[in-house]
N, C-alpha and C positions, 0 to 999 in steps of 0.2 A: 384383639388379635388383628394383625395387619393382613387383610385379604382383598384389598381393593375396594371393598364396600364401605370402609371407614377411613377417617382422616385424623391425623394427630394435629392438635392445635396448640400453639404456644400463646399464652396470654400474660398480661401484666396487670397488677392490681396495686392499690394502696389501701391502707385502713388505719383507723384509730384504735389502738390496742387496748385502751382502758375499758372497752365494752366486751372484751372477749377473754376467755381463759386460754390465751395463746393462739397460735396459728393452726397447729395440727389437731385433727379430729380426736375427740376424747368422748367416752360415754357420759351421758347425762349432764354435760356442760356445753355452753355456747362457745364455738370456736369459728375462726375464719373459714377454714376448710369445710367445716360442717355446714356453714351458711351457704357456701358456694354449691356444695353438693345438693343441699335442700332445694335451692332455686333451680339448678339444672334439672333436677328430678321433677319439680313442679311444672317445668316447661316440656317434660317428656323428651329431653335431649340425651339422657343417659340410658343405656341399655339396662333394663331391670335385672338381667341375668349377670351383668358385670359386677365385679367387686367394687365397693365404694371408693377404693383408692385408685380407681381409674383417673381420678382428678388429683394431681399431686402438685404441691407447692415446692418452690426452690429452697427457700431459707426458712428455718423454724424460728419463731419468735415467742418470747414469754408473754404472759399476761401483762398488760400495761405498756408494752413496747409498741410505739407507733411505726408505721411503715410508709415511706414516700413511694417506693417502687420495689415490689417483689415480683416474682414470676412463677409460672406454673405450666402444666401441660394437661390436656384432656383429650379423650378420643370420642368422636361422635360419628354418625353416619355421613358418608360423603354427600349423599343426595340432600340431606338436611343442610349441610354446610354451604352447598352451592345455592340453595334457596335463600339462606339467611343473609350472606355477605357479612363482613366485619361490622358495618354500620348498624344493621338490624340486630345483630347479636348483642352488641354493646348496649344499644338502646333498650332491648328487651330485658337484659340483666339489670340495667340501671333502674328500670321501673320497679323491679321486684326485690333487689338487694337492700339491706338496711343502708341508711344514708351515710354511715361511717365506714362503708366499704365502697371503693371506687374501682370499677372494672374498666381499665383504661384502653387496652387495645388487644387485638388477637390476630394471628396469622397462621397459615398452614406451615408445618415444620417437618423436617426430615425425620424418618423413623429412628435414626441413631441419636437424635438430640436428647441430651439428659439435662433437665433444668437444674439439677443439683451440681453439675460440673460447670460452674461459671468461671470466667476469666478472673474476675475479682468482685468483691463486695465492699460497699462503703457504708460505714456507720458514723453518726455524729452524736456526741453526748454533750448536753448542756450542763456543765459542772456547776454553773452559778445557781442552779436550781436547788442544790443540796445546801442544807443549813450551814451557815458560817463559812461558805466558800470565800476565798480571797485569792486574787491572782498574785502569784509570787514574783512577777517580773520576767526578765529575759531568761532566767534559769528554767522557766517552764518549758521552753523549746528543747532544752537539753534533756529534761526529764522525759518528754515525749519520745525523743530519739532513742532512749533506752529500750523502747518496746518495738523498734524496727529490726528487721532481720529474720533469720530462720532459727528457731529455738524450741525447746521443750516447754510448752505452756502449762504444764501440770499444775503449777502453783497459782495459775490465773484462770482456772476453769473448774467447772463441775464435771469431772471426767467420767464419761460413760464407758462401761465395759466394752473392750474391743476397739475403742477409738484410738487412733494414732495421735499422740499428744504433740507431735512436731508440727508447728504452724509457721507460715511465712507472712510477715507483715511488711507490705511494700512501703507504707508511709504512715506516720503518726504526727499530725501537725495541729497547730492552734486553730480553733474555729473562731473567726473574727466577724463580728457584726457591728457596723457603724464604728469601726476603729476600736472596738472593745472586745477583748478575748472573753468569750462566753463558755468555752469548753474546748473540745478537740474533735478532730476527724481522724478516723483510722481506716486504712485500706488494706485488705488482705484477700488471698484466694478463697479461704474458708476459715470459719471461726468455730471454736469449741463452745459448748454450752456455758453461758455466763461469762465468756472470756472478755467481752467488751465491758460488761458491768463490773467485773473484778479489776480490770485495768483502770476503770474510772474511779473506783474506790481507793485504789493505791495512789493514784494521782491526787485525789482530793485530800487524802490524809497527809501526803507530802506537803501539799499547799498550805494546810493549816498547822503544819508542824508537829503532827502526831507521830509520824514515823520519819526515819532518816532515809534519804535516797539510796544510801549504801545498802540498806536492808532490801529494798526493792531490786536493786542491781544483783544482789546475791541470790534472790529468789528466782530471777530470770536466768542466771548463769548456772545454778545448781538446783535442778528439779528434784534431786534425790533427798534434799533436806526440806521437809515440809514447811510451808509458809502460808498463812491465810490472813489477808488484809481486809477481808470482808467483801460484800456485794453491794454495789450502789443501787439505788431505787430504779425501777424500770421506766418510770414515767418521763424521765429526761432523755431517754435513748430513742433515736430514730434510725431505722434501717433506711439509709438515704437512697440506696439503689444497688442493683445487681447488673453486672455487665457480662454479656455474651457476645461473641462475634456476630451471631445471627440476630441478636437484639441488643444493639449497643446502647449504653447508658448516655442519656442526654448530657452534653457537656456545656450547655448554655450557663454562663455565670448567673448565680441566683442572688438577687438583692432582697435581703430580708427587711421588709418594710417596718416592722415594729417588734423589737425585742427590748422591752424596757429594762433599765438597770435596776438591780436590787436596791432597796432603801439603804442608805448609809449615813453615818454620823453618830454622835454620842447620844442623841435623843431617840434613836430608833428602838421601838418596842417589838417584843416577840410577835404581838398581834399584827403589826405592820408587815413583818416579814412573811407571816402566814398568808396574809391577804395578797401580798405581791406574788407569792408562789402560785396561788390559785389563778391570778391574772396571767402569769407566765405560762401556765398550762394551756390556757385559752389561746395565747399567742402562738404556741406551737401548733395547735389544731388549725388556727387560721392560716398559718404558713402552709400546712399540708393541703388544706382545701383549695387555696389559691394555686398551689403547684399542680394539683389534679386537674383544675380547670385549664391550666396551660398545657399539661401533658396529654390531655384527653382529646386532642384534635384528631378527627377521623377523616379518611379520604372522601372527597366529594364524589358522589355517584350521580351522573347526569342521566335523567330519564329521557327516552326517545319519545 
């Protein structure tokens, strides 16, 4: 409760999703929110009388989904915040959190700020990680553009009761690494549960010729006629970032140093593709670790 003795803090984090049963706290399983609450409590930074959801994350992610940059909010005593400073807080958390969670920055935020009301969210999906992926050529951009605009996304989501299925997608474009299309980037204000993964599976199945683009177009235009194209695996999905006016998303162009191409040619064995996918998973983790090293720059505090 806001009474002058406490302060609301906005923070940003990244994490490797394969170690967690999603982001939101759940009983008896390891989650990102649960780990944050555990460490905050171990440092005695949370009021024991407060509900555990005093620490809230912006965007929910499924088990296996990696996050370059997510955000959240927490309330602590003002006296403690003044003693800590952002640098000390980040360092203390970094010493205690698992190595696959990066607590990147923190700042005092207005009482009205809602971490779930972002300007937009950016996801990237590495389609080439799915078995038998093949890039269809220039038509791929046309297929991506089908998902742009405002529409009822019921056929591309696991719709929760009471959720508004109308979503706005600002852009859906190829994700290009070293002049090679590896997947797609999708930007929207907010996404429904599984929306990006279902979009990814529809795109993948079009690319390998399993479904016709006309079927996908019809599913987008007529939500009253059920369609289900499946759900793509979570491990190739990255929540690239969340943008708020108060916490703008870094716009520095990112050069991905190493995304190796899948094995190709008539002599490629199933075992070779399997080994490549395992290497590709490590590449994504390396990308995120390097990004956290770059994004985690803290203000310099000069001691007198």
